[in-house]
BASE-171334 format. One record per residue (C-alpha): y, z, x. Coordinates in steps of 0.05 Angstrom, whole numbers, padded with zeros to 5 digits, always signed. Layout:
<vextis>
YZX ...
</vextis>
This chain:
<vextis>
+01279+00511-00696 +01231+00566-00713 +01184+00583-00656 +01114+00558-00672 +01046+00566-00641 +00994+00512-00651 +00921+00531-00655 +00878+00472-00673 +00803+00475-00678 +00766+00409-00673 +00696+00391-00694 +00688+00337-00641 +00692+00344-00566 +00759+00332-00531 +00743+00335-00458 +00778+00324-00393 +00724+00278-00365 +00671+00232-00394 +00606+00268-00411 +00545+00223-00402 +00517+00196-00467 +00443+00196-00478 +00423+00133-00442 +00410+00069-00479 +00387+00006-00444 +00433-00052-00462 +00435-00126-00448 +00508-00148-00450 +00520-00219-00473 +00578-00259-00500 +00564-00235-00571 +00528-00174-00598 +00456-00175-00620 +00478-00186-00693 +00529-00240-00674 +00587-00190-00674 +00629-00155-00622 +00599-00091-00595 +00650-00035-00583 +00629+00037-00578 +00663+00099-00550 +00620+00147-00509 +00605+00212-00546 +00642+00184-00606 +00708+00213-00580 +00763+00210-00633 +00815+00259-00605 +00848+00273-00538 +00890+00335-00527 +00941+00349-00472 +00984+00406-00449 +01059+00393-00441 +01052+00375-00367 +01035+00305-00341 +00961+00294-00345 +00908+00240-00348 +00840+00238-00383 +00784+00186-00383 +00727+00166-00427 +00677+00110-00426 +00665+00052-00474 +00608+00003-00483 +00627-00068-00501 +00607-00141-00494 +00677-00170-00499 +00748-00163-00472 +00782-00101-00500 +00857-00089-00496 +00889-00020-00506 +00952-00010-00547 +00992+00055-00551 +01036+00075-00610 +01089+00111-00568 +01120+00104-00499 +01106+00175-00476 +01034+00158-00461 +00998+00097-00431 +00927+00071-00434 +00890+00025-00385 +00819-00001-00378 +00781-00010-00313 +00710-00036-00325 +00682+00010-00378 +00729+00068-00364 +00791+00081-00407 +00847+00124-00377 +00900+00156-00420 +00961+00187-00385 +01018+00228-00414 +01086+00246-00386 +01116+00315-00390 +01137+00339-00460 +01201+00379-00453 +01210+00386-00528 +01188+00449-00562 +01142+00416-00613 +01078+00379-00603 +01076+00304-00611 +01022+00256-00633 +01004+00182-00626 +00946+00134-00625 +00910+00091-00575 +00880+00029-00606 +00824-00007-00570 +00826-00077-00599 +00774-00132-00594 +00791-00207-00604 +00755-00210-00671 +00797-00154-00700 +00747-00097-00690 +00780-00035-00661 +00772+00038-00645 +00829+00089-00654 +00835+00151-00611 +00885+00204-00633 +00928+00232-00577 +00963+00300-00585 +01007+00335-00533 +01033+00406-00535 +01108+00419-00527 +01140+00478-00492 +01124+00525-00549 +01062+00564-00529 +00998+00538-00560 +00926+00517-00547 +00872+00473-00574 +00798+00494-00577 +00746+00439-00574 +00697+00465-00626 +00685+00514-00682 +00613+00527-00663 +00575+00528-00597 +00500+00524-00601 +00458+00542-00539 +00385+00550-00523 +00349+00599-00478 +00370+00664-00446 +00428+00669-00399 +00452+00604-00430 +00518+00572-00412 +00569+00570-00468 +00621+00517-00451 +00685+00513-00491 +00737+00461-00475 +00808+00488-00484 +00876+00455-00473 +00931+00507-00465 +01002+00517-00439 +01000+00593-00442 +00959+00653-00420 +00895+00666-00458 +00849+00725-00468 +00776+00725-00491 +00738+00777-00532 +00676+00775-00575 +00603+00796-00580 +00581+00840-00523 +00524+00793-00504 +00574+00738-00490 +00605+00749-00421 +00654+00706-00381 +00631+00666-00321 +00691+00622-00309 +00746+00642-00357 +00808+00646-00314 +00864+00614-00356 +00900+00552-00331 +00956+00509-00358 +00924+00445-00378 +00853+00429-00399 +00792+00466-00374 +00719+00477-00391 +00714+00553-00399 +00644+00579-00385 +00612+00641-00415 +00541+00667-00412 +00499+00683-00473 +00454+00736-00444 +00381+00758-00452 +00348+00766-00520 +00281+00769-00555 +00253+00705-00583 +00290+00682-00644 +00362+00665-00662 +00425+00706-00662 +00497+00692-00679 +00560+00720-00647 +00633+00703-00637 +00679+00685-00580 +00751+00699-00595 +00807+00661-00559 +00877+00692-00563 +00946+00683-00533 +00968+00752-00557 +00995+00730-00623 +00945+00682-00653 +00872+00673-00641 +00815+00626-00656 +00742+00647-00664 +00684+00604-00640 +00617+00618-00671 +00562+00622-00618 +00491+00610-00640 +00437+00627-00588 +00365+00607-00598 +00308+00630-00553 +00238+00601-00564 +00210+00620-00497 +00209+00582-00431 +00189+00509-00424 +00122+00485-00397 +00111+00412-00381 +00061+00364-00349 +00080+00312-00296 +00036+00253-00276 +00052+00186-00245 +00021+00121-00220 -00030+00118-00277 -00032+00042-00273 -00060+00027-00341 -00094-00040-00338 -00129-00023-00272 -00183+00022-00245 -00212+00045-00311 -00147+00079-00330 -00168+00100-00400 -00228+00139-00376 -00193+00165-00314 -00130+00190-00348 -00167+00218-00408 -00210+00260-00363 -00149+00284-00324 -00111+00304-00387 -00172+00341-00413 -00175+00379-00347 -00101+00395-00348 -00104+00422-00419 -00163+00465-00400 -00116+00499-00350 -00056+00510-00396 -00032+00514-00468 +00032+00508-00508 +00058+00448-00470 +00127+00425-00491 +00131+00357-00456 +00092+00305-00418 +00128+00264-00364 +00095+00200-00340 +00136+00187-00278 +00131+00112-00266 +00079+00059-00254 +00054+00072-00324 +00022+00004-00321 -00007-00040-00267 +00036-00100-00283 +00082-00084-00341 +00042-00125-00392 +00048-00107-00465 -00028-00099-00470 -00025-00047-00415 +00029-00008-00451 -00015-00009-00513 -00074+00015-00472 -00030+00073-00448 -00009+00091-00518 -00081+00091-00541 -00090+00151-00495 -00022+00185-00501 -00019+00180-00577 -00089+00211-00584 -00072+00278-00615 -00139+00306-00592 -00114+00297-00521 -00039+00308-00528 -00018+00345-00591 +00034+00311-00634 +00087+00364-00622 +00088+00349-00547 +00147+00305-00528 +00127+00244-00486 +00174+00214-00435 +00157+00147-00403 +00196+00130-00340 +00199+00060-00310 +00169+00049-00241 +00164-00013-00197 +00099-00038-00227 +00132-00043-00295 +00172-00101-00265 +00111-00143-00245 +00102-00172-00315 +00053-00229-00320 +00042-00238-00395 +00104-00280-00410 +00145-00221-00435 +00205-00192-00398 +00198-00125-00362 +00252-00092-00405 +00227-00125-00469 +00157-00098-00458 +00182-00029-00438 +00229-00026-00498 +00168-00032-00543 +00158+00042-00529 +00223+00058-00565 +00248+00103-00509 +00310+00107-00466 +00312+00078-00396 +00355+00136-00371 +00359+00203-00408 +00392+00272-00403 +00367+00326-00451 +00350+00399-00462 +00282+00433-00470 +00286+00507-00490 +00352+00517-00455 +00337+00479-00390 +00366+00412-00369 +00322+00351-00357 +00345+00284-00329 +00306+00221-00314 +00326+00151-00292 +00284+00088-00293 +00276+00036-00239 +00308-00032-00252 +00267-00075-00206 +00205-00079-00163 +00229-00046-00098 +00250+00024-00076 +00326+00014-00080 +00327-00021-00148 +00365+00034-00183 +00427+00004-00216 +00496+00032-00206 +00496+00048-00280 +00434+00091-00272 +00461+00124-00210 +00527+00140-00244 +00488+00167-00303 +00448+00212-00256 +00510+00240-00221 +00549+00251-00285 +00490+00285-00318 +00480+00330-00258 +00553+00350-00259 +00549+00366-00333 +00484+00404-00325 +00514+00444-00268 +00570+00465-00314 +00529+00479-00377 +00467+00510-00345 +00495+00557-00291 +00442+00593-00251 +00386+00549-00277 +00344+00496-00243 +00357+00424-00263 +00293+00383-00270 +00301+00311-00247 +00250+00254-00251 +00248+00185-00219 +00190+00144-00194 +00215+00132-00123 +00222+00195-00080 +00289+00212-00051 +00291+00187+00021 +00273+00237+00076 +00241+00288+00031 +00167+00287+00011 +00112+00252+00049 +00119+00177+00046 +00194+00177+00036 +00211+00178+00110 +00217+00117+00155 +00160+00143+00199 +00109+00155+00144 +00116+00098+00096 +00190+00086+00084 +00180+00088+00008 +00241+00130-00008 +00309+00114-00039 +00371+00133-00001 +00415+00120-00063 +00382+00176-00102 +00382+00223-00042 +00457+00215-00033 +00467+00242-00103 +00415+00297-00105 +00437+00327-00039 +00499+00355-00072 +00459+00395-00124 +00415+00450-00092 +00392+00472-00161 +00353+00407-00171 +00277+00407-00173 +00261+00334-00166 +00194+00301-00184 +00173+00233-00158 +00110+00190-00151 +00101+00121-00119 +00070+00141-00052 -00001+00155-00078 -00007+00212-00029 -00050+00271-00052 -00012+00333-00072 -00064+00373-00034 -00022+00358+00029 +00035+00408+00036 +00081+00351+00059 +00085+00331-00014 +00132+00389-00029 +00197+00396+00009 +00260+00439+00008 +00324+00426+00045 +00386+00405+00006 +00345+00410-00058 +00272+00418-00079 +00227+00356-00080 +00156+00349-00107 +00111+00288-00105 +00066+00293-00165 +00001+00270-00132 -00046+00212-00125 -00075+00170-00180 -00117+00106-00182 -00117+00097-00106 -00097+00152-00058 -00067+00136+00009 -00067+00176+00073 -00015+00168+00127 -00024+00114+00180 -00062+00128+00243 -00102+00189+00222 -00167+00153+00205 -00204+00096+00239 -00218+00066+00171 -00145+00057+00153 -00101+00085+00098 -00154+00085+00043 -00218+00113+00073 -00279+00137+00035 -00265+00174-00030 -00192+00155-00039 -00207+00118-00103 -00231+00181-00139 -00165+00218-00146 -00129+00234-00211 -00078+00288-00200 -00022+00319-00241 +00022+00380-00245 +00033+00436-00295 +00103+00463-00289 +00121+00529-00323 +00188+00565-00324 +00156+00634-00323 +00221+00672-00333 +00293+00666-00313 +00274+00680-00240 +00215+00634-00225 +00188+00564-00236 +00113+00558-00223 +00080+00492-00205 +00005+00485-00210 -00027+00423-00180 -00088+00399-00217 -00145+00354-00193 -00168+00321-00258 -00226+00285-00225 -00258+00350-00202 -00232+00397-00256 -00201+00444-00206 -00134+00473-00185 -00105+00451-00119 -00087+00508-00072 -00045+00565-00099 +00013+00559-00148 +00078+00538-00117 +00136+00584-00135 +00209+00565-00136 +00251+00626-00148 +00323+00644-00166 +00378+00640-00145 +00376+00565-00152 +00434+00553-00105 +00399+00535-00040 +00396+00606-00012 +00324+00619-00032 +00285+00558-00008 +00217+00591+00005 +00185+00528+00034 +00244+00503+00075 +00218+00531+00140 +00144+00524+00125 +00109+00495+00187 +00035+00503+00171 -00015+00541+00214 -00067+00530+00268 -00136+00507+00243 -00199+00543+00267 -00271+00519+00278 -00322+00568+00251 -00380+00522+00271 -00378+00488+00339 -00440+00443+00340 -00427+00370+00356 -00482+00317+00355 -00475+00247+00384 -00513+00182+00385 -00500+00120+00427 -00494+00057+00385 -00470+00008+00437 -00456+00013+00511 -00382+00022+00492 -00393+00056+00425 -00417+00125+00403 -00427+00160+00336 -00401+00231+00334 -00418+00283+00280 -00379+00348+00278 -00364+00407+00231 -00301+00416+00190 -00249+00466+00213 -00214+00513+00165 -00142+00537+00155 -00119+00609+00154 -00140+00643+00089 -00070+00670+00085 -00043+00599+00084 -00078+00572+00021 -00033+00511+00011 -00046+00483+00080 -00101+00434+00098 -00135+00406+00159 -00106+00336+00159 -00148+00300+00211 -00188+00306+00275 -00176+00276+00343 -00243+00257+00374 -00242+00243+00449 -00294+00219+00499 -00285+00255+00565 -00316+00230+00629 -00341+00271+00688 -00271+00271+00718 -00241+00300+00654 -00208+00234+00638 -00203+00211+00566 -00238+00144+00565 -00237+00132+00490 -00214+00166+00427 -00215+00159+00352 -00185+00195+00292 -00220+00218+00228 -00185+00245+00167 -00214+00310+00141 -00222+00281+00070 -00178+00339+00047 -00161+00300-00016 -00232+00310-00041 -00222+00385-00051 -00288+00419-00066 -00324+00353-00052 -00302+00353+00020 -00363+00342+00065 -00382+00400+00110 -00391+00353+00168 -00357+00288+00187 -00377+00230+00231 -00337+00177+00266 -00352+00117+00310 -00315+00119+00376 -00306+00048+00404 -00282+00021+00470 -00314+00073+00515 -00298+00052+00586 -00347+00062+00643 -00414+00097+00641 -00447+00160+00667 -00444+00232+00643 -00393+00245+00587 -00377+00295+00532 -00340+00296+00465 -00279+00338+00451 -00257+00349+00378 -00189+00378+00358 -00169+00395+00286 -00096+00381+00267 -00057+00403+00206 -00001+00362+00173 +00052+00395+00217 +00018+00379+00283 -00013+00448+00294 -00075+00438+00336 -00138+00480+00337 -00172+00503+00399 -00218+00443+00414 -00294+00445+00411 -00338+00405+00458 -00407+00374+00457 -00461+00379+00509 -00459+00326+00563 -00494+00259+00550 -00505+00195+00589 -00465+00135+00564 -00479+00063+00583 -00529+00007+00574 -00586+00032+00530 -00652+00042+00567 -00714+00037+00524 -00778+00072+00544 -00813+00038+00601 -00868-00008+00577 -00837-00022+00508 -00864-00089+00484 -00830-00142+00441 -00861-00134+00371 -00895-00193+00337 -00876-00214+00267 -00942-00211+00228 -00916-00226+00158 -00868-00283+00166 -00832-00322+00222 -00791-00383+00204 -00798-00445+00247 -00757-00509+00236 -00778-00578+00260 -00731-00634+00282 -00729-00661+00211 -00706-00594+00183 -00772-00577+00150 -00791-00503+00151 -00858-00472+00170 -00885-00401+00177 -00914-00391+00247 -00935-00319+00235 -01009-00303+00226 -00998-00304+00150 -00979-00379+00151 -00942-00371+00085 -00930-00438+00050 -00855-00448+00062 -00818-00493+00013 -00761-00532+00042 -00707-00551-00009 -00697-00625-00025 -00628-00616+00002 -00657-00603+00071 -00621-00553+00116 -00593-00588+00178 -00637-00575+00240 -00597-00544+00295 -00613-00530+00369 -00569-00479+00403 -00567-00496+00477 -00539-00428+00497 -00596-00389+00466 -00647-00445+00471 -00668-00432+00399 -00679-00481+00342 -00659-00462+00271 -00620-00492+00214 -00549-00501+00192 -00530-00484+00120 -00468-00507+00083 -00463-00453+00028 -00502-00497-00020 -00548-00462-00069 -00594-00523-00066 -00604-00516+00009 -00655-00463+00032 -00725-00444+00055 -00768-00400+00011 -00839-00375+00001 -00870-00339-00058 -00903-00272-00044 -00916-00250-00115 -00991-00252-00104 -00990-00230-00031 -01012-00157-00032 -01000-00146+00042 -00927-00167+00038 -00916-00129-00028 -00946-00066+00002 -00901-00072+00063 -00837-00084+00023 -00846-00018-00014 -00875+00025+00041 -00863+00003+00112 -00830-00060+00139 -00779-00092+00185 -00734-00152+00167 -00700-00191+00223 -00647-00246+00225 -00607-00278+00280 -00549-00315+00247 -00476-00336+00248 -00427-00342+00191 -00377-00398+00197 -00327-00365+00150 -00311-00297+00120 -00271-00320+00060 -00282-00274+00001 -00350-00302-00019 -00416-00265-00012 -00469-00291+00035 -00539-00272+00057 -00580-00297+00117 -00645-00276+00083 -00667-00235+00024 -00710-00224-00037 -00665-00187-00086 -00658-00191-00161 -00659-00126-00202 -00697-00098-00143 -00724-00120-00076 -00692-00119-00007 -00646-00162+00035 -00586-00171+00080 -00518-00182+00046 -00448-00195+00071 -00391-00182+00022 -00329-00225+00018 -00291-00182+00069 -00345-00186+00123 -00376-00118+00110 -00451-00123+00125 -00502-00088+00080 -00576-00080+00073 -00596-00068+00001 -00661-00038-00025 -00676-00031-00099 -00707+00029-00133 -00721+00055-00203 -00688+00021-00262 -00632-00019-00230 -00616+00030-00175 -00596+00007-00105 -00595+00039-00037 -00535+00008-00002 -00538+00016+00074 -00470-00006+00100 -00463-00027+00172 -00415+00008+00219 -00395-00060+00243 -00363-00118+00205 -00386-00190+00211 -00336-00237+00244 -00339-00313+00235 -00363-00356+00292 -00405-00301+00325 -00480-00292+00327 -00510-00227+00301 -00580-00200+00310 -00594-00158+00248 -00655-00115+00239 -00670-00070+00179 -00729-00022+00177 -00760+00024+00125 -00812+00077+00144 -00825+00105+00075 -00768+00155+00074 -00709+00125+00112 -00675+00058+00117 -00645+00039+00185 -00600-00018+00205 -00589-00046+00275 -00539-00098+00298 -00544-00131+00366 -00593-00081+00393 -00558-00017+00371 -00560+00028+00310 -00511+00009+00255 -00529+00059+00201 -00584+00096+00166 -00597+00122+00096 -00650+00171+00070 -00687+00150+00007 -00712+00195-00048 -00741+00145-00097 -00795+00092-00083 -00771+00022-00069 -00787-00033-00119 -00795-00108-00121 -00749-00162-00144 -00760-00179-00217 -00815-00226-00239 -00796-00298-00223 -00754-00275-00164 -00810-00249-00119 -00799-00299-00063 -00764-00292+00004 -00705-00338+00017 -00680-00357+00087 -00608-00383+00083 -00591-00341+00021 -00621-00293-00029 -00669-00299-00088 -00640-00320-00155 -00651-00297-00226 -00641-00368-00251 -00707-00406-00247 -00669-00471-00240 -00631-00446-00179 -00673-00417-00123 -00617-00392-00078 -00561-00341-00089 -00508-00319-00039 -00519-00382+00001 -00504-00378+00075 -00447-00417+00106 -00470-00417+00178 -00530-00418+00225 -00597-00383+00221 -00639-00384+00285 -00688-00327+00271 -00718-00303+00205 -00777-00255+00210 -00815-00202+00171 -00860-00146+00199 -00910-00101+00164 -00884-00037+00197 -00818-00004+00216 -00805-00020+00289 -00774+00034+00333 -00705+00034+00363 -00733+00017+00431 -00771-00042+00401 -00708-00066+00366 -00671-00065+00432 -00724-00105+00470 -00730-00153+00410 -00655-00165+00413 -00658-00176+00488 -00715-00225+00479 -00675-00266+00427 -00615-00273+00473 -00653-00278+00539 -00628-00348+00554 -00555-00334+00538 -00508-00329+00598 -00445-00289+00584 -00382-00327+00602 -00341-00270+00627 -00282-00266+00675 -00298-00318+00728 -00271-00292+00794 -00264-00362+00821 -00196-00396+00818 -00181-00469+00832 -00140-00486+00893 -00094-00531+00854 -00071-00533+00783 -00093-00593+00741 -00040-00643+00719 -00028-00654+00644 -00036-00729+00639 -00031-00739+00563 +00033-00700+00551 +00072-00644+00584 +00131-00621+00542 +00188-00587+00577 +00246-00558+00537 +00319-00561+00559 +00388-00538+00542 +00416-00549+00471 +00349-00559+00437 +00322-00617+00479 +00248-00631+00491 +00221-00682+00541 +00151-00706+00559 +00148-00705+00635 +00076-00730+00639 +00060-00799+00664 +00060-00824+00591 +00132-00801+00578 +00121-00801+00503 +00187-00798+00463 +00189-00729+00430 +00212-00727+00358 +00252-00670+00327 +00261-00646+00255 +00328-00647+00220 +00338-00576+00244 +00340-00575+00320 +00302-00514+00348 +00343-00465+00389 +00327-00463+00463 +00343-00411+00517 +00327-00401+00590 +00272-00349+00603 +00281-00313+00669 +00210-00288+00671 +00177-00356+00668 +00235-00394+00699 +00235-00446+00644 +00271-00465+00579 +00237-00439+00516 +00241-00464+00444 +00249-00415+00386 +00224-00427+00315 +00247-00386+00254 +00183-00391+00213 +00218-00409+00148 +00245-00479+00160 +00194-00537+00154 +00245-00584+00187 +00252-00542+00251 +00198-00570+00298 +00183-00618+00354 +00132-00674+00348 +00090-00713+00398 +00067-00777+00362 +00001-00811+00383 -00016-00858+00326 -00014-00917+00374 -00031-00878+00437 -00102-00901+00457 -00108-00850+00513 -00097-00790+00467 -00142-00818+00412 -00198-00832+00461 -00193-00762+00490 -00195-00731+00420 -00260-00768+00407 -00291-00741+00472 -00264-00687+00518 -00193-00657+00521 -00154-00593+00532 -00093-00564+00497 -00049-00513+00532 +00009-00471+00508 +00049-00409+00527 +00076-00376+00464 +00099-00315+00425 +00076-00305+00353 +00121-00260+00310 +00097-00279+00240 +00090-00221+00192 +00035-00254+00152 -00017-00274+00203 -00068-00290+00149 -00028-00354+00137 -00051-00379+00206 +00015-00399+00236 +00006-00460+00282 +00035-00464+00353 +00011-00533+00376 -00028-00570+00323 -00045-00638+00292 -00089-00624+00231 -00094-00657+00163 -00166-00666+00141 -00182-00678+00214 -00151-00662+00281 -00145-00600+00323 -00096-00544+00338 -00080-00476+00365 -00070-00435+00302 -00072-00359+00312 -00086-00309+00257 -00100-00235+00265 -00131-00256+00332 -00118-00316+00377 -00158-00376+00352 -00164-00451+00353 -00187-00499+00297 -00215-00569+00294 -00248-00617+00246 -00313-00647+00272 -00362-00692+00235 -00337-00671+00167 -00330-00596+00176 -00281-00547+00206 -00298-00507+00268 -00260-00448+00296 -00262-00413+00363 -00240-00340+00359 -00214-00296+00414 -00234-00231+00381 -00212-00188+00440 -00141-00214+00434 -00107-00189+00370 -00038-00219+00360 +00018-00171+00379 +00091-00188+00365 +00139-00204+00421 +00081-00216+00469 +00071-00280+00509 +00000-00310+00506 -00025-00366+00551 -00075-00402+00506 -00120-00459+00527 -00166-00495+00478 -00221-00537+00509 -00263-00588+00471 -00324-00616+00507 -00373-00666+00477 -00394-00705+00540 -00448-00683+00589 -00468-00623+00548 -00530-00610+00505 -00487-00587+00446 -00413-00602+00435 -00371-00540+00442 -00299-00516+00433 -00278-00458+00477 -00215-00416+00478 -00184-00380+00538 -00129-00328+00535 -00087-00308+00596 -00135-00345+00642 -00199-00313+00615 -00254-00341+00572 -00247-00309+00503 -00294-00345+00456 -00326-00410+00435 -00361-00446+00378 -00411-00503+00375 -00389-00568+00342 -00425-00611+00292 -00406-00675+00329 -00346-00720+00342 -00276-00702+00320 -00247-00733+00258 -00175-00754+00268 -00122-00730+00219 -00096-00778+00166 -00046-00831+00191 +00020-00796+00176 -00004-00732+00211 -00021-00765+00278 +00029-00724+00317 +00022-00658+00353 +00071-00610+00320 +00103-00557+00364 +00125-00497+00322 +00077-00512+00264 +00023-00560+00241 +00029-00634+00225 +00048-00651+00153 +00016-00707+00111 +00087-00731+00098 +00095-00742+00173 +00166-00715+00176 +00158-00640+00170 +00118-00580+00194 +00068-00536+00158 +00038-00468+00175 +00104-00450+00207 +00110-00410+00271 +00159-00352+00275 +00163-00345+00350 +00171-00382+00416 +00138-00438+00454 +00149-00443+00530 +00102-00501+00544 +00058-00552+00508 +00009-00594+00546 -00052-00639+00535 -00104-00661+00585 -00153-00720+00579 -00212-00678+00603 -00244-00610+00592 -00213-00560+00641 -00258-00511+00676 -00250-00435+00679 -00223-00435+00751 -00173-00489+00733 -00148-00450+00673 -00141-00388+00714 -00099-00426+00764 -00053-00450+00708 -00044-00378+00685 -00032-00350+00754 +00020-00404+00769 +00060-00390+00706 +00106-00339+00739 +00114-00374+00805 
</vextis>
């Protein structure tokens, strides 16, 4: 046979591995969307070429049915594993090439045919394409060649080899199309084996370098997104031009609703904001999966007409994004992860020496701030495991809501990571601010990034603050080579802050509380991308011991709006005497400044000036008679109107004060009209004091006011739904001065509130100490006409048919108005006068000689989940269908029951429906005692430890703090132990004492670890729970069904006891001390 060489040029790719197709989101079902079988071959491959040696090649298919491969000859085989087809050939020892077909057949007759060609021993080669088109300078030209002989390459001088060493078999040969001016040029790449050759036309186009914008967490549908994002885009475009693409990197919407996508498009499709030529890329985040409009997450997202995952080119640079497929950090599907890896492998081949830009909403684990286990844990390990193998990656993420002003939001190690900044709500890391993770100003952020490939050697990233129209820090530069050897920021560790101003001022607010005001420190001017992160504020006593401390974030996220000075309240100051303040500035890397210190001051109980007299209320002083009718006993004798729904008269035996109880009923109030009283009107706009001594029964999301006269103006106290206490004063046309207290209101506690105005400054005091002040610049005004009356038990209303707004749920014992602003000293003596009869129930040093005996029940746990009442009653203990686990506790020398917190049938019960002794005690005096551990994650659900409540009853039911609840004379009462927040894996000895006999006012008290911790007054006798719930549940609360538990405990119970009398403090202390004997 005549010797022949085969040179075959193909117009479609024949490759040795499967290139990723541009991603399309699919839902695979039994039949295709049109009722037919779906069968597609990735990249539309039609031909496979092999050298004469044994070799295998793979490609991917997409199908919704079972596909079987058939081969037309026995020298090659085909198999399918999932969506991957493998074709393998044996050695061809003949001289000539040979050909065959692989048929992929579906049951309905649809099929795809792939041509298979293999070289023989005669030298030859196949070239994958006639034309190679590339973008950008120094662009990779990849030509796939199958050969069984040596090859040489020649061509245009601007095309140079990068990886062109010949091999027998199939290989992607890589060449570089070099630098050029903007425009297009054409050259050739010649492939030869010495006898025959094949020319590949190379077209190179260079239109400059790409510039793109990155933003994330826009949350359309929340927080005024249209206005917020519009302003941010306007700012960004003021700082750049000629943008090629806009990437919205996840959490496009707040809950994935179609209306929210449409809201987003109303902004993004506005050509005045984003020109039409700019490509938009919308990437799925976790919030896109919180759909609440009846549509599916993917259905709503697909309305955008974009791909879920995508790999593409912009001006000769590779871009890849993948979307999230669920609502949590690791909800990236294997399909998306495979797509990411395969795309990166392809980009590494086709774009040698260039950065690869990657986008996904969730940051790669262990990279930028918030992605680590210690600062949020919001990263994805799955993505990190892929990206770590590609040092040329520049990865963009969102999700954390941390401000890009913090240098921890850019990171270099295995690759480069950038978090694209805060939007909607900005977070700060835990522990650096006393006000939590979203302190003042964090709702004003709207950040983004402008990324520019400046040339082949540098990528510049400019961080933009859209809310303030300013650039953040200096441009970040990521320079070639993009192979991990030039990570400029890999070893960046920040720098030491410096105080230029050292003046600290302080003010005592409480005996254990002090307000500290201090100047901001600065970072080194040669370190422009660093910030002062936070300040450590310490109280130092005369022995140089730190007796209290607090942290305050620098508000670095506010940029040019950062305050020059900061203040912080330091709580829990132990001891008294001479002390000083020490302030240390700390950067994000833990670098500490040299501290600054204040002058010494005396801390302790406030001492007013000698001779300070208790002021007299000359404008109004509420007095309530034993029928609940209100009077004004001030010299003004204002005509007080008592509502027809009369407030309930209430005498507090602890304070020896008479006031009224209010049930959050707008028809229950006291009020007097001052619209024609010139003296009061003059005071309310020039110089006055308002005073209230009150208690809120609940802080439950609803607004309340103990007294006020507010409606489009006026003044008054106000508590928002979260317990934050305000004093409002109106001015101008609808303006309000909002003086916010430094202290929140807690339910079940009395507060003495005083607000003063001296003509230029509002001041607020709580319990005898300053709680805030606010300078005024505009004159105060009155409530609108028709609302110029003062309400006690609420606030004035705009509705003439309803007198009271923000109705109080609680007690009001004092309500007064003065015609002048009293001084701080006067406020203090006034507070002391109000509480003069109250005797603090502190830590009683006495201890009973003997422990009391639980005579109603005393439950002891035993081996194998047993529980027995060892009291004199010996009540049979019931158990749910799931027996609680028990174990022996060596510390307390007793068996302990464990409860999982998620099984309503795992509990013990102590029934008392027919137990006259327990019922009689519940109507009069009794005590509940338990020793327990509370490990519930959600403490707001009030997990019960020992409880029998269903529209009646009583129980120990901790929340954020230890507390007990009961239902008395038609209303719930709760005793809080505010000094005992619940900590996991901690044993608490809790005793709940109800006393209605031999006391002026019924009371429920709570003790923790042998100490009095809180109490509440009761409306009257206990109401028993409904019949089926007459059992004390251990490990939860009684159920109306009578055979299950509610408000489930996740934790342990070591003892459960009930006594037929009210235990005393010394007796309770004895019980606690005896626990470990």
